[in-house]
C-alpha positions as CSV (number, residue, x, y, z in Angstrom):
1,M,-12.2,13.7,-10.4
2,L,-8.9,14.0,-12.2
3,P,-8.8,14.9,-15.9
4,I,-9.2,11.7,-18.0
5,Y,-6.6,11.1,-20.7
6,P,-8.3,11.2,-24.2
7,D,-8.9,7.6,-25.3
8,G,-8.8,6.0,-28.7
9,A,-12.4,6.9,-29.4
10,V,-11.5,10.6,-29.1
11,L,-8.1,10.2,-30.8
12,P,-8.5,7.4,-33.4
13,G,-5.0,8.1,-34.7
14,L,-3.4,6.2,-31.9
15,G,-1.0,3.6,-33.3
16,F,-0.8,0.0,-32.2
17,N,2.8,0.2,-31.3
18,V,2.1,0.9,-27.7
19,K,4.8,0.1,-25.2
20,W,4.1,-0.9,-21.6
21,S,7.0,-1.1,-19.2
22,P,6.6,-2.1,-15.6
23,L,9.4,-0.6,-13.5
24,F,10.6,-2.0,-10.1
25,F,12.6,0.1,-7.7
26,N,15.4,-2.1,-6.3
27,M,18.7,-1.2,-4.9
28,P,21.7,-1.8,-7.2
29,T,22.8,-5.4,-7.0
30,Q,25.6,-5.9,-4.5
31,T,28.0,-8.9,-4.7
32,S,29.1,-10.6,-1.5
33,A,32.6,-12.0,-0.9
34,T,31.4,-15.4,-1.9
35,G,30.1,-14.1,-5.2
36,A,26.4,-14.2,-4.3
37,D,24.2,-11.4,-5.6
38,I,22.3,-9.4,-3.0
39,D,19.2,-7.6,-4.1
40,V,17.0,-5.4,-2.0
41,G,13.6,-4.2,-3.2
42,L,12.5,-0.6,-2.2
43,A,8.8,-1.1,-3.0
44,D,6.5,-4.1,-3.2
45,T,4.8,-3.0,-6.4
46,P,6.1,-1.5,-9.6
47,L,5.3,1.7,-11.4
48,H,4.3,1.6,-15.1
49,N,5.6,3.5,-18.1
50,F,3.6,3.8,-21.3
51,E,4.8,5.0,-24.7
52,L,2.1,6.0,-27.2
53,T,2.4,7.1,-30.9
54,Y,-0.2,9.1,-32.8
55,E,0.0,8.5,-36.5
56,F,-2.4,11.3,-37.2
57,L,-4.2,14.1,-35.3
58,R,-6.7,16.0,-37.5
59,D,-7.3,19.7,-37.2
60,R,-10.1,21.0,-39.5
61,G,-10.6,24.3,-37.8
62,P,-13.8,25.9,-36.3
63,D,-16.1,24.4,-39.0
64,G,-15.1,20.8,-38.2
65,A,-15.4,20.4,-34.5
66,V,-15.8,16.6,-34.7
67,T,-12.2,16.3,-35.9
68,L,-10.4,18.6,-33.6
69,E,-8.0,15.9,-32.5
70,F,-4.8,18.0,-32.6
71,K,-6.3,20.7,-30.5
72,T,-7.6,18.1,-28.0
73,M,-4.3,16.4,-27.5
74,M,-2.3,19.7,-27.4
75,G,-4.9,21.3,-25.1
76,F,-4.8,18.4,-22.7
77,F,-1.0,18.6,-22.4
78,L,-1.2,22.4,-21.9
79,Q,-3.9,22.0,-19.3
80,L,-1.8,19.6,-17.3
81,G,1.3,21.8,-17.3
82,G,3.7,19.1,-18.4
83,T,5.0,16.9,-15.5
84,V,3.1,19.0,-12.9
85,G,-0.4,17.7,-13.5
86,R,-1.9,14.4,-12.7
87,F,-4.6,12.5,-14.6
88,A,-6.5,9.3,-15.0
89,F,-5.3,7.0,-17.8
90,K,-7.2,4.0,-19.1
91,N,-4.9,1.2,-20.0
92,V,-7.1,-0.7,-22.5
93,D,-5.2,-3.9,-21.7
94,D,-5.8,-3.6,-18.0
95,H,-8.8,-1.6,-16.9
96,K,-11.5,-4.1,-15.6
97,V,-11.7,-7.1,-13.2
98,S,-14.5,-9.4,-12.2
99,K,-14.8,-11.1,-8.8
100,Q,-11.4,-9.7,-7.8
101,L,-10.3,-10.8,-4.4
102,V,-9.5,-7.8,-2.2
103,G,-9.4,-9.4,1.2
104,T,-10.5,-12.2,3.5
105,G,-12.7,-11.6,6.6
106,D,-11.4,-12.0,10.1
107,G,-14.6,-11.0,12.0
108,A,-13.3,-7.5,12.7
109,T,-11.9,-5.8,9.6
110,T,-14.4,-3.8,7.6
111,S,-12.1,-1.8,5.2
112,F,-10.3,-3.3,2.3
113,T,-7.9,-1.8,-0.2
114,L,-9.0,-2.2,-3.8
115,V,-6.5,-4.1,-5.9
116,R,-6.3,-5.9,-9.2
117,T,-4.5,-9.1,-10.0
118,F,-2.8,-9.3,-13.5
119,G,-1.4,-12.5,-15.0
120,A,-2.3,-16.0,-16.1
121,Q,-1.2,-19.7,-15.8
122,G,-0.3,-19.2,-12.2
123,Y,2.0,-16.2,-12.8
124,F,0.6,-12.9,-11.5
125,G,1.1,-9.7,-9.6
126,T,-1.3,-7.8,-7.4
127,E,-1.3,-4.0,-7.0
128,P,-3.6,-1.3,-5.7
129,V,-5.7,0.3,-8.5
130,G,-5.2,3.9,-9.3
131,I,-8.7,5.4,-9.5
132,V,-12.0,3.5,-9.6
133,D,-14.1,4.4,-12.7
134,Q,-17.4,5.3,-11.1
135,T,-19.1,5.6,-14.4
136,Q,-19.0,1.8,-14.7
137,P,-20.7,-0.8,-12.5
138,F,-19.1,-1.4,-9.0
139,R,-20.2,-4.5,-7.1
140,V,-19.1,-6.1,-3.8
141,Y,-19.5,-9.8,-2.9
142,V,-19.0,-11.4,0.5
143,G,-18.5,-15.1,1.0
144,N,-19.6,-17.3,-1.9
145,S,-22.9,-15.4,-2.5
146,P,-23.5,-14.8,-6.2
147,T,-25.6,-11.7,-5.2
148,P,-23.7,-8.5,-4.6
149,L,-24.3,-6.3,-1.6
150,T,-26.6,-3.4,-1.9
151,S,-25.0,0.1,-2.0
152,S,-26.3,0.7,1.5
153,Q,-24.1,-2.1,2.8
154,Y,-20.7,-0.6,1.8
155,T,-19.0,2.8,1.3
156,L,-16.6,3.3,-1.6
157,N,-13.7,5.6,-0.5
158,S,-12.1,7.0,-3.6
159,T,-10.5,10.3,-2.4
160,T,-6.8,9.3,-2.6
161,P,-5.5,7.8,-5.9
162,C,-3.9,4.3,-5.3
163,E,-5.5,4.1,-1.9
164,Q,-9.0,3.4,-3.0
165,T,-10.9,1.3,-0.4
166,V,-14.3,-0.2,0.2
167,T,-15.7,-0.2,3.8
168,L,-18.4,-2.7,4.7
169,S,-21.1,-1.9,7.2
170,V,-20.7,-5.4,8.8
171,A,-17.3,-7.1,9.1
172,P,-17.2,-10.4,7.2
173,T,-16.7,-13.5,9.3
174,A,-13.4,-15.3,9.5
175,G,-12.4,-16.9,6.1
176,Q,-15.1,-15.2,4.1
177,P,-13.6,-13.8,0.8
178,V,-14.4,-10.2,-0.2
179,Q,-14.6,-9.7,-4.0
180,V,-15.4,-6.9,-6.3
181,D,-16.4,-6.2,-9.9
182,M,-14.9,-2.8,-11.0
183,S,-13.3,-0.8,-13.7
184,Y,-10.4,1.5,-13.0
185,F,-7.8,4.0,-14.3
186,Y,-4.1,4.3,-13.7
187,Y,-3.0,7.4,-11.7
188,C,-0.5,9.1,-14.0
189,K,1.6,12.1,-15.1
190,F,3.5,13.0,-18.2
191,R,7.2,11.9,-18.0
192,D,8.5,15.0,-19.9
193,N,7.8,18.7,-20.0
194,T,7.9,18.9,-23.8
195,Y,6.6,16.9,-26.7
196,T,6.9,17.6,-30.5
197,F,3.8,17.7,-32.6
198,E,4.7,17.5,-36.3
199,K,2.5,18.9,-39.1
200,F,3.0,16.6,-42.1
201,M,0.1,17.8,-44.3
202,D,-2.5,20.6,-44.3
203,R,-4.4,20.2,-41.0
204,L,-2.8,16.9,-40.3
205,W,-0.4,16.4,-37.4
206,L,1.4,13.4,-35.9
207,L,3.0,12.8,-32.5
208,N,5.8,10.3,-32.7
209,K,6.1,9.6,-29.0
210,I,4.4,10.6,-25.7
211,D,5.4,9.1,-22.4
212,I,3.0,8.4,-19.5
213,H,4.3,7.4,-16.1
214,S,2.2,6.0,-13.2
215,C,2.5,7.6,-9.7
216,R,2.5,6.5,-6.1
217,P,-0.2,7.6,-3.7
218,A,-0.2,11.4,-3.0
219,A,2.7,11.8,-5.4
């Protein structure tokens, strides 16, 4: 399992001014002789950038282990080695789905990529999840049954981030939906090799900006 980015319970100084920026990789717009724009996409799904601000990170020394937030955040960055390391990041606004459609049976297919659909009011995007959170319930439903499969009826394959799959022991018949309940992390890295921690009072630090960038499979 990859290291898990410290969440708000561990670092309560996280500010609410979180920025979330989906990023599509498209070729630069070309204009034809008729004036029409020509746009070509290089990937079906976006990557995601997150910008976080920590208003305080406490550091009370060896006699105050419950508030070693500065050392926790600095230590995590040092452990990852800047942009080199990869980690699991919980986006609190997108980390769990229920009865998520991951495929439709055809009588032969048994393996389905785990995806999540995000949106509302008929507007949505579907992308592979980064890493399944196996500390939380994982359930698989086939057809319209309200009862999930038993764990002996499927295999969760979570070795490769962004290529998480579930393989059923029996192929669903044609037209049967395959749905899952699951929690998940984004597969991420730091965008930069340096961040500035500012000490503004005795044993109190802040971190004005830290950038997190999601990654492609095996990247």
